DRENMILUM-893730 format. One line per field, with one value per residue (C-alpha): residue number from 0; x, y, z. Coordinates in Angstrom, 3 decimals. Layout:
BEGIN
num = c(NUM|...) $
x = c(X|...) $
y = c(Y|...) $
z = c(Z|...) $
REM end
This chain:
BEGIN
num = c(0|1|2|3|4|5|6|7|8|9|10|11|12|13|14|15|16|17|18|19|20|21|22|23|24|25|26|27|28|29|30|31|32|33|34|35|36|37|38|39|40|41|42|43|44|45|46|47|48|49|50|51|52|53|54|55|56|57|58|59|60|61|62|63|64|65|66|67|68|69|70|71|72|73|74|75|76|77|78|79|80|81|82|83|84|85|86|87|88|89|90|91|92|93|94|95|96|97|98|99|100|101|102|103|104|105|106|107|108|109|110|111|112|113|114|115|116|117|118|119|120|121|122|123|124|125|126|127|128|129|130|131|132|133|134|135|136|137|138|139|140|141|142|143|144|145|146|147|148|149|150|151|152|153|154|155|156|157|158|159|160|161|162|163|164|165|166|167|168|169|170|171|172|173|174|175|176|177|178|179|180|181|182|183|184) $
x = c(64.766|61.714|60.356|56.967|54.570|51.414|48.328|46.668|43.676|40.455|37.937|35.223|31.634|29.698|27.975|24.243|22.389|20.724|17.017|14.657|11.308|8.460|9.369|12.931|11.508|9.355|12.348|14.478|11.730|11.563|15.343|15.305|12.721|13.561|17.139|16.979|14.473|15.548|13.531|14.944|11.688|9.820|12.121|10.935|7.327|6.659|8.005|6.070|2.865|3.523|4.358|1.195|-0.961|0.556|0.331|-3.267|-4.284|-2.796|-3.627|-7.285|-7.688|-8.496|-10.871|-12.649|-13.137|-14.785|-16.929|-15.230|-13.624|-10.315|-12.150|-14.697|-11.932|-10.139|-13.244|-13.568|-9.849|-10.035|-12.845|-10.886|-7.496|-8.771|-10.713|-13.598|-16.606|-15.987|-18.221|-18.436|-16.247|-13.594|-13.708|-13.243|-10.103|-8.772|-9.166|-8.354|-11.822|-14.532|-17.587|-19.838|-17.699|-17.737|-21.523|-21.954|-19.618|-21.185|-24.598|-23.249|-21.425|-24.387|-26.585|-24.236|-24.359|-20.609|-21.021|-23.713|-24.791|-25.678|-27.338|-25.729|-27.898|-27.184|-27.329|-29.437|-27.662|-24.440|-23.911|-21.385|-20.161|-18.665|-17.935|-20.384|-19.016|-19.255|-17.306|-14.586|-14.329|-14.061|-11.255|-9.436|-9.693|-8.403|-5.507|-3.237|-3.676|-2.914|0.249|1.471|0.992|2.852|5.712|6.010|6.112|8.778|10.895|12.606|14.484|16.508|15.600|18.170|16.905|13.291|14.232|16.048|13.051|10.635|12.799|13.037|9.314|8.507|10.661|9.055|5.543|6.161|7.425|4.547|1.956|3.523|3.626|-0.012|-1.088|0.795|-1.057|-4.323|-4.946) $
y = c(-4.646|-5.939|-3.782|-2.344|-3.519|-1.696|-3.830|-4.264|-2.074|-3.922|-3.656|-1.388|-2.381|-0.159|2.574|2.124|5.189|7.108|7.029|9.400|8.260|6.921|3.294|3.918|5.196|2.065|-0.164|1.657|1.160|-2.570|-2.858|-1.218|-3.535|-6.666|-6.453|-10.183|-9.624|-9.170|-6.121|-6.087|-7.203|-4.464|-1.886|-2.895|-3.929|-1.118|1.442|-0.034|0.076|3.602|4.878|3.246|4.876|8.335|8.062|6.946|9.819|12.398|10.800|10.471|14.269|14.337|11.442|13.148|16.247|13.986|12.340|8.954|6.551|4.876|1.560|3.094|4.696|1.349|-0.172|2.699|2.507|-1.239|-0.723|2.089|0.404|-2.968|-1.215|-3.674|-4.856|-6.894|-9.054|-8.320|-11.380|-10.135|-6.711|-8.344|-10.114|-6.959|-4.908|-7.564|-7.042|-9.353|-9.954|-8.380|-5.233|-4.945|-5.341|-2.562|-0.189|-0.947|-0.030|3.391|3.891|2.864|5.174|8.025|6.993|6.294|2.589|0.780|-2.851|-5.035|-8.386|-11.317|-12.494|-16.181|-16.081|-13.379|-13.994|-12.566|-8.813|-7.078|-3.708|-0.795|2.850|5.437|8.487|10.358|7.577|7.588|11.387|11.289|8.712|10.516|13.778|12.396|10.252|13.110|14.871|11.629|11.039|14.604|14.046|10.721|12.250|15.048|12.552|10.459|13.470|13.087|10.213|10.623|8.529|5.823|5.410|5.326|2.559|0.647|0.955|-0.108|-3.158|-4.175|-3.701|-5.554|-8.483|-8.565|-8.308|-11.093|-13.392|-12.542|-13.070|-16.403|-17.435|-16.481|-18.381|-21.430|-21.170|-20.530|-17.360) $
z = c(25.184|23.464|20.715|21.159|18.559|17.942|17.981|14.642|14.179|14.822|12.067|13.305|12.906|10.571|12.481|12.686|11.519|14.288|13.616|15.316|13.958|16.086|15.413|16.608|19.890|20.263|19.510|22.093|24.684|23.953|24.082|27.498|29.026|27.008|25.690|24.918|22.049|18.447|17.415|13.872|12.223|14.076|12.529|9.053|9.570|12.014|9.546|6.617|8.679|9.967|6.465|5.091|7.765|7.225|3.447|3.574|5.845|3.526|0.195|1.074|0.977|-2.779|-2.232|0.663|-1.490|-4.085|-1.414|-1.789|0.631|-0.255|-0.702|-3.083|-5.115|-5.289|-6.918|-9.368|-10.118|-10.767|-13.267|-14.954|-15.155|-16.392|-19.126|-19.199|-17.235|-14.104|-11.960|-8.231|-7.570|-9.982|-8.316|-4.925|-6.191|-7.883|-4.714|-2.080|-0.570|0.663|-1.485|1.152|1.269|-2.523|-2.603|-0.013|-1.867|-5.236|-3.865|-2.883|-6.193|-8.338|-6.245|-7.172|-10.853|-10.943|-11.708|-13.643|-13.551|-16.481|-15.893|-17.697|-20.573|-19.828|-16.036|-14.403|-11.079|-12.527|-12.723|-14.929|-13.715|-15.562|-14.961|-16.126|-17.936|-14.622|-12.876|-15.509|-15.386|-11.590|-11.613|-14.427|-12.489|-9.194|-10.478|-11.641|-8.291|-6.489|-8.509|-7.898|-4.179|-4.276|-6.247|-3.698|-0.826|-2.518|-3.479|-0.087|-1.778|-4.959|-8.009|-7.215|-3.649|-4.900|-7.319|-4.585|-2.257|-5.007|-5.724|-2.064|-1.437|-4.661|-3.582|-0.146|-1.589|-4.106|-1.391|0.950|-1.776|-2.690|0.966|1.497|-1.635|-0.399|2.916|1.015|3.004) $
REM end
C-alpha cells in the first residue's frame, strides 16, 4: 500500500493590505472595467496627488487668516529662508513659478508693504527684493503654526515610518528633478 505523502506547503503570497481610501476605490473601479491595466502607478501617484490636495486645503487656513495665498507665502518664505535680497528671476526659480506669476504676486506684496524693491545701481532694469520688517514678522508668525499643523498631520505615522516616507519621497523627487532637467522641462 503506497504511503500517503502530504504535499509540501506552497509559499503563500504576502497579503496585500486592504486599503479603503478614495484612490483604492478608483483603482478597484478601473480593475473592474479594465482588468488588463496595471494600476500600480496610480496607487502611488494618485495618493501623492490626493494627499497634496488635502494638505494644501487645510494648511492654507493660517495663510487665509493672514490674507495670503499659498503662492504669495511661498515668495515671502523664499525671501525669509534665503536671508538675502533676490531678483524676480531668482524668486521664480526658488518657488518654481513663472516670471509673470512672480511679477503679479510681487505687486500685491509690495502694495501691502510686505516686500520692498531696490533698483540695481548698475542696471536700472534689475530689481532686488527683500522683506520689510512687517513681511518678516508675518512669515515668522505663520511658520510655527504651520509646523504645528504639519506635525499633527504626520502624527498618524510613528517617527520611523515618517523617516521612511521622507526617504522614499526624497528619492522619488530627486529622480524626477533629474529627469526633468535632462528633458529641459
